[in-house]
DRENDO-1510 file (C-alpha; in Angstrom, 1 decimal, always signed):
<recs>
REC; n; res; u; v; w
REC; 1; MET; -0.6; -1.0; -20.7 .
REC; 2; GLN; -2.4; +2.3; -20.9 .
REC; 3; PRO; -0.7; +5.0; -18.6 .
REC; 4; LEU; -2.6; +6.6; -15.7 .
REC; 5; ILE; -4.6; +9.7; -16.6 .
REC; 6; PHE; -4.9; +12.0; -13.7 .
REC; 7; THR; -8.0; +14.3; -13.4 .
REC; 8; ASP; -8.8; +16.6; -10.5 .
REC; 9; TRP; -12.6; +17.1; -10.0 .
REC; 10; GLY; -11.9; +19.7; -7.3 .
REC; 11; ILE; -14.6; +20.0; -4.6 .
REC; 12; ILE; -17.6; +18.0; -5.7 .
REC; 13; ASP; -20.8; +16.6; -4.2 .
REC; 14; TYR; -20.4; +12.9; -3.4 .
REC; 15; GLU; -23.4; +11.7; -5.5 .
REC; 16; GLN; -22.3; +13.8; -8.5 .
REC; 17; ALA; -18.9; +12.2; -8.3 .
REC; 18; LEU; -20.4; +8.7; -7.9 .
REC; 19; ALA; -22.5; +9.2; -11.1 .
REC; 20; LYS; -19.4; +10.2; -13.0 .
REC; 21; GLN; -17.4; +7.3; -11.6 .
REC; 22; GLU; -20.1; +4.8; -12.6 .
REC; 23; GLU; -20.1; +6.2; -16.1 .
REC; 24; LEU; -16.4; +5.7; -16.5 .
REC; 25; PHE; -16.5; +2.3; -14.7 .
REC; 26; ASN; -19.3; +0.9; -16.9 .
REC; 27; ASP; -17.7; +2.3; -20.1 .
REC; 28; LYS; -14.4; +0.4; -19.3 .
REC; 29; ILE; -16.3; -2.8; -18.6 .
REC; 30; GLN; -18.1; -2.4; -21.9 .
REC; 31; GLN; -14.8; -1.8; -23.7 .
REC; 32; LYS; -13.3; -4.9; -22.1 .
REC; 33; SER; -16.3; -7.0; -23.2 .
REC; 34; LEU; -15.5; -5.9; -26.8 .
REC; 35; GLY; -11.9; -7.0; -26.5 .
REC; 36; LYS; -10.6; -3.4; -26.2 .
REC; 37; LYS; -8.0; -2.1; -23.7 .
REC; 38; PRO; -9.6; +0.7; -21.7 .
REC; 39; SER; -7.8; +3.8; -20.5 .
REC; 40; ASN; -6.8; +4.0; -16.8 .
REC; 41; ASP; -8.3; +7.0; -15.0 .
REC; 42; PHE; -7.0; +8.2; -11.7 .
REC; 43; ILE; -9.5; +10.7; -10.3 .
REC; 44; ILE; -8.6; +13.0; -7.4 .
REC; 45; CYS; -11.2; +15.2; -5.6 .
REC; 46; THR; -12.6; +16.5; -2.3 .
REC; 47; HIS; -16.2; +16.0; -1.2 .
REC; 48; THR; -18.6; +18.3; +0.6 .
REC; 49; PRO; -19.4; +16.6; +4.0 .
REC; 50; VAL; -21.1; +13.2; +3.8 .
REC; 51; TYR; -21.0; +9.8; +5.5 .
REC; 52; THR; -20.9; +6.7; +3.4 .
REC; 53; LEU; -21.6; +3.2; +4.5 .
REC; 54; GLY; -20.2; +0.2; +2.5 .
REC; 55; ARG; -22.3; -2.6; +1.2 .
REC; 56; HIS; -21.6; -4.8; +4.3 .
REC; 57; GLY; -21.4; -2.0; +6.8 .
REC; 58; LYS; -23.6; -1.8; +9.9 .
REC; 59; GLU; -25.9; +1.1; +10.4 .
REC; 60; THR; -25.3; +0.9; +14.1 .
REC; 61; ASN; -21.8; +2.3; +13.4 .
REC; 62; MET; -23.6; +5.7; +12.8 .
REC; 63; LEU; -24.0; +7.1; +16.3 .
REC; 64; LEU; -26.3; +10.0; +15.4 .
REC; 65; SER; -30.1; +9.9; +14.8 .
REC; 66; SER; -31.4; +11.1; +11.5 .
REC; 67; ASP; -32.6; +14.3; +13.2 .
REC; 68; ARG; -29.1; +15.0; +14.5 .
REC; 69; LEU; -27.6; +14.3; +11.0 .
REC; 70; ASP; -30.1; +16.9; +9.6 .
REC; 71; HIS; -29.1; +19.3; +12.3 .
REC; 72; ILE; -25.4; +19.1; +11.4 .
REC; 73; GLY; -26.2; +19.1; +7.7 .
REC; 74; VAL; -24.6; +15.8; +6.8 .
REC; 75; ARG; -26.2; +12.9; +5.0 .
REC; 76; LEU; -25.6; +9.2; +5.3 .
REC; 77; LEU; -25.5; +7.2; +2.0 .
REC; 78; ARG; -25.1; +3.5; +1.5 .
REC; 79; VAL; -22.7; +2.8; -1.4 .
REC; 80; SER; -21.4; -0.2; -3.3 .
REC; 81; ARG; -17.8; -0.2; -2.1 .
REC; 82; GLY; -16.3; -2.6; +0.5 .
REC; 83; GLY; -15.7; -1.5; +4.0 .
REC; 84; ASP; -17.9; +0.0; +6.7 .
REC; 85; ILE; -18.7; +3.6; +7.5 .
REC; 86; THR; -16.5; +6.6; +6.9 .
REC; 87; PHE; -16.6; +10.4; +6.5 .
REC; 88; HIS; -15.7; +12.5; +3.5 .
REC; 89; GLY; -15.3; +16.3; +3.8 .
REC; 90; LEU; -13.2; +19.3; +3.2 .
REC; 91; GLY; -9.5; +19.0; +3.8 .
REC; 92; GLN; -9.5; +15.4; +2.7 .
REC; 93; ILE; -8.0; +14.0; -0.6 .
REC; 94; VAL; -10.2; +11.4; -2.1 .
REC; 95; GLY; -8.8; +9.2; -4.9 .
REC; 96; TYR; -10.8; +7.1; -7.3 .
REC; 97; PRO; -8.6; +5.0; -9.5 .
REC; 98; ILE; -10.9; +3.6; -12.2 .
REC; 99; ILE; -8.4; +1.3; -13.8 .
REC; 100; ASP; -8.1; -2.1; -15.5 .
REC; 101; LEU; -6.1; -4.3; -13.0 .
REC; 102; GLU; -5.3; -6.9; -15.7 .
REC; 103; GLN; -3.1; -4.3; -17.5 .
REC; 104; PHE; -1.0; -4.0; -14.4 .
REC; 105; GLY; -1.0; -7.7; -13.6 .
REC; 106; LEU; -2.7; -7.1; -10.2 .
REC; 107; GLY; -5.4; -9.0; -8.3 .
REC; 108; ILE; -7.7; -7.1; -5.9 .
REC; 109; LYS; -5.6; -7.9; -2.8 .
REC; 110; GLN; -2.4; -6.7; -4.5 .
REC; 111; TYR; -4.2; -3.6; -5.7 .
REC; 112; ILE; -5.3; -2.6; -2.2 .
REC; 113; TRP; -1.7; -3.3; -1.0 .
REC; 114; THR; -0.4; -1.0; -3.8 .
REC; 115; ILE; -2.9; +1.8; -2.8 .
REC; 116; GLU; -1.7; +1.4; +0.8 .
REC; 117; GLU; +1.9; +1.6; -0.3 .
REC; 118; MET; +1.3; +4.7; -2.3 .
REC; 119; ILE; -0.2; +6.4; +0.8 .
REC; 120; ILE; +2.6; +5.1; +3.1 .
REC; 121; GLN; +5.2; +6.6; +0.7 .
REC; 122; THR; +3.3; +9.9; +0.5 .
REC; 123; LEU; +3.2; +10.2; +4.3 .
REC; 124; ALA; +6.9; +9.4; +4.5 .
REC; 125; GLN; +7.6; +12.6; +2.5 .
REC; 126; TYR; +6.2; +14.4; +5.5 .
REC; 127; HIS; +8.1; +12.3; +8.1 .
REC; 128; ILE; +4.9; +10.5; +9.1 .
REC; 129; GLN; +5.2; +6.7; +9.5 .
REC; 130; GLY; +2.2; +5.1; +8.0 .
REC; 131; GLU; +1.7; +1.3; +8.4 .
REC; 132; ARG; -0.7; -1.5; +7.7 .
REC; 133; LEU; -2.9; -3.1; +10.4 .
REC; 134; GLU; -3.4; -6.9; +10.2 .
REC; 135; GLY; -6.9; -7.8; +9.2 .
REC; 136; ALA; -7.9; -4.2; +8.1 .
REC; 137; THR; -7.5; -2.1; +5.0 .
REC; 138; GLY; -6.2; +1.5; +5.0 .
REC; 139; VAL; -3.1; +3.2; +6.4 .
REC; 140; TRP; -2.6; +3.6; +10.2 .
REC; 141; LEU; -0.2; +5.2; +12.6 .
REC; 142; GLU; +1.0; +3.1; +15.5 .
REC; 143; PRO; -1.4; +0.3; +14.5 .
REC; 144; ASN; -0.5; -2.2; +17.2 .
REC; 145; THR; -0.7; +0.1; +20.2 .
REC; 146; HIS; -3.4; +1.5; +22.3 .
REC; 147; ASN; -2.9; +4.8; +20.3 .
REC; 148; ALA; -3.7; +3.2; +16.9 .
REC; 149; ARG; -5.3; +5.8; +14.6 .
REC; 150; LYS; -6.3; +5.7; +11.0 .
REC; 151; ILE; -5.1; +8.4; +8.6 .
REC; 152; CYS; -6.4; +6.9; +5.3 .
REC; 153; ALA; -9.5; +4.8; +4.6 .
REC; 154; ILE; -9.7; +2.4; +1.6 .
REC; 155; GLY; -12.8; +0.9; +0.1 .
REC; 156; VAL; -13.0; -0.5; -3.4 .
REC; 157; ARG; -15.3; -2.3; -5.8 .
REC; 158; ALA; -14.2; -4.3; -8.9 .
REC; 159; SER; -15.9; -6.0; -11.8 .
REC; 160; ARG; -14.0; -7.7; -14.6 .
REC; 161; TYR; -10.9; -6.4; -12.9 .
REC; 162; VAL; -12.0; -2.8; -13.4 .
REC; 163; THR; -12.0; -0.8; -10.2 .
REC; 164; MET; -13.9; +2.1; -8.7 .
REC; 165; HIS; -14.2; +3.9; -5.3 .
REC; 166; GLY; -10.8; +4.1; -3.7 .
REC; 167; PHE; -9.1; +6.0; -0.8 .
REC; 168; ALA; -9.6; +9.0; +1.5 .
REC; 169; LEU; -6.5; +10.6; +3.0 .
REC; 170; ASN; -7.0; +13.0; +5.9 .
REC; 171; VAL; -4.8; +16.1; +5.3 .
REC; 172; SER; -6.6; +18.8; +7.2 .
REC; 173; THR; -10.0; +17.2; +7.8 .
REC; 174; ASP; -12.2; +18.4; +10.7 .
REC; 175; LEU; -11.8; +15.3; +12.8 .
REC; 176; LYS; -14.9; +16.0; +15.0 .
REC; 177; TYR; -17.1; +14.4; +12.3 .
REC; 178; PHE; -15.4; +11.0; +13.0 .
REC; 179; SER; -16.5; +11.2; +16.6 .
REC; 180; TYR; -20.1; +10.7; +15.4 .
REC; 181; ILE; -19.3; +7.2; +14.0 .
REC; 182; ASN; -17.4; +4.1; +14.7 .
REC; 183; PRO; -14.9; +4.8; +11.8 .
REC; 184; CYS; -14.7; +1.8; +9.5 .
REC; 185; GLY; -16.5; -0.2; +12.2 .
REC; 186; PHE; -13.8; +0.1; +14.9 .
REC; 187; GLN; -14.9; +1.2; +18.4 .
REC; 188; ASN; -11.5; +1.3; +20.0 .
REC; 189; LYS; -9.3; +3.1; +17.4 .
REC; 190; GLY; -8.9; +6.7; +16.5 .
REC; 191; VAL; -8.6; +8.8; +13.4 .
REC; 192; THR; -6.0; +11.5; +12.6 .
REC; 193; SER; -4.9; +13.8; +9.9 .
REC; 194; MET; -1.5; +14.8; +8.4 .
REC; 195; GLU; -1.8; +18.4; +9.9 .
REC; 196; LYS; -2.6; +17.0; +13.4 .
REC; 197; GLU; +0.4; +14.8; +13.2 .
REC; 198; ILE; +3.0; +17.3; +12.1 .
REC; 199; GLY; +1.4; +20.4; +13.7 .
REC; 200; ARG; +1.5; +22.7; +10.6 .
REC; 201; LYS; -0.6; +23.6; +7.6 .
REC; 202; ILE; -0.2; +21.5; +4.5 .
REC; 203; SER; -1.2; +22.4; +1.0 .
REC; 204; LEU; -3.7; +19.9; -0.5 .
REC; 205; ASP; -2.4; +20.6; -4.0 .
REC; 206; GLU; +1.1; +19.8; -2.8 .
REC; 207; VAL; +0.0; +16.4; -1.3 .
REC; 208; LYS; -1.9; +15.6; -4.5 .
REC; 209; GLU; +1.3; +16.0; -6.5 .
REC; 210; VAL; +3.1; +13.7; -4.2 .
REC; 211; ILE; +0.3; +11.1; -4.5 .
REC; 212; LYS; +0.6; +11.3; -8.3 .
REC; 213; GLU; +4.3; +10.9; -8.2 .
REC; 214; LYS; +4.0; +7.7; -6.0 .
REC; 215; ALA; +1.2; +6.3; -8.1 .
REC; 216; ILE; +3.2; +6.6; -11.4 .
REC; 217; LYS; +6.1; +4.7; -9.8 .
REC; 218; LEU; +3.9; +2.0; -8.3 .
REC; 219; PHE; +1.4; +1.4; -11.1 .
REC; 220; LYS; +3.6; +0.2; -13.9 .
</recs>
């Protein structure tokens, strides 16, 4: 098994990051087709503001007209991951594990569970109780109550057991952007951030290090 290689792309435009992801993704698929064992890249970054809609997402979950989107300076892009609509922006840690699941003995459902577990364990370091919600991906707080709110979205794509896309954890994200959509297709559930939950500033770099630590322990 090849170890995880962590790379931080910093603040990067979504489409630029997508092109770099696809290059890594396609290269690993090509390596596997030749009988080689590809490296396992774990990309961490933050995007400038953008809405993305998964391949089976409904455009009606975007609540703003194109004119209003232009006015607030945010674009809507349809992408190849699973899941519905979400927002990416400053104060959010986005992770793109571009890895060969066969090396870790994982199927796609186990992989998503592992990503969720990585985030749940990261949140626990800050005394935030993250949980799963039956029938939905991602990490939630108080998932089975009227106050259910999502703190981390997950949407992935896989081919030949190579993954791309990943997760988006709200650390200090401006949550107003989520009020313009039905996040992940839900009309009756909220969205939150780590800073909102604990009421103090948190360093993104610090949280990135915790995520790396948990990833190394779980992907082995």
